[in-house]
N, C-alpha and C positions, 0 to 999 in steps of 0.2 A: 504494500499499500504506500509505503514511503517513497518508493521509486516512482510510482505514478504521480504522486504529489510534486516530486521534484521536476518530472518531465512536464507536468501541467504548468508549473510555475515558470519553467524555462520558456515554454511555448508562449505563455501570456507575455513575458518580458520581450521576446522576440517580436511578437505581434505589436506591442506598444512601440518598439524601436522602429519597426516598419511604418507604422502609422505616422510617427513623428517625422521620419525622413520623407514620406509621401507628402505630408503637409507642408514641409519646408520646400520641397521641389515645386508643389503646386503654387505656393506663394511667390517663389522666385520666377516661375514661368508667367504668372499673372502680371508681375512687375515688368518683365521684359515685353510682354504683349502690350502693356500700356505705353511703354517707351516707343515701341515700333509704330503704334497708332499715332502717337504724337509726332513722330518723325514723318510718317506718311501725310499727316495733316499739314505739316510745315512745308513739305515739298510741293504739295498741291497748291498752297498759297503762294510759294515762290514762282511756280510755273504760271499761275494766273497773273501774277504781277509782271513777270517778264512779257507775257503775251500782251498785256495792256500797254506796256512801255515801248515794245518793239513789235507792232503788229505785222509789218511787212516781212520782217526776218522771220517771225514765227510761221507766217504762211509759207515762206520758202522752205523752212525746215520741214514742215508738215508735208509739203509736195514731194521733197526729196525723199522723206522717209516712206511715203506711199509708193513712189516710183520703185525704191529699193525693194520693198516688200513685194510688190508685183512681179518684179524680176525674179526674185527668190522663189515665189510660189510657182511661177510659170515654169522655171527650170526644174523645180522639184516634180511638178506634175508631168512634164515631158520625159523626165528621167524614168518615172514609174512605168511609162507605156512600153 
């Protein structure tokens, strides 16, 4: 009976440690998620500001990016045939 009690106690301690580590990891991930969300919001704000300040340059960048994407997708589709 004493062995079972020891094993039970050890299992309870292990479960408590696992719960503690899991809680700490969840908290850390939550903080990182918040930081990433704040960074995303800042990047979007910066992009909007840039577009407002440089509308013609922004249009040129968008056109160039669209052209490049169309070339890449066209080549990929042709290569698959």
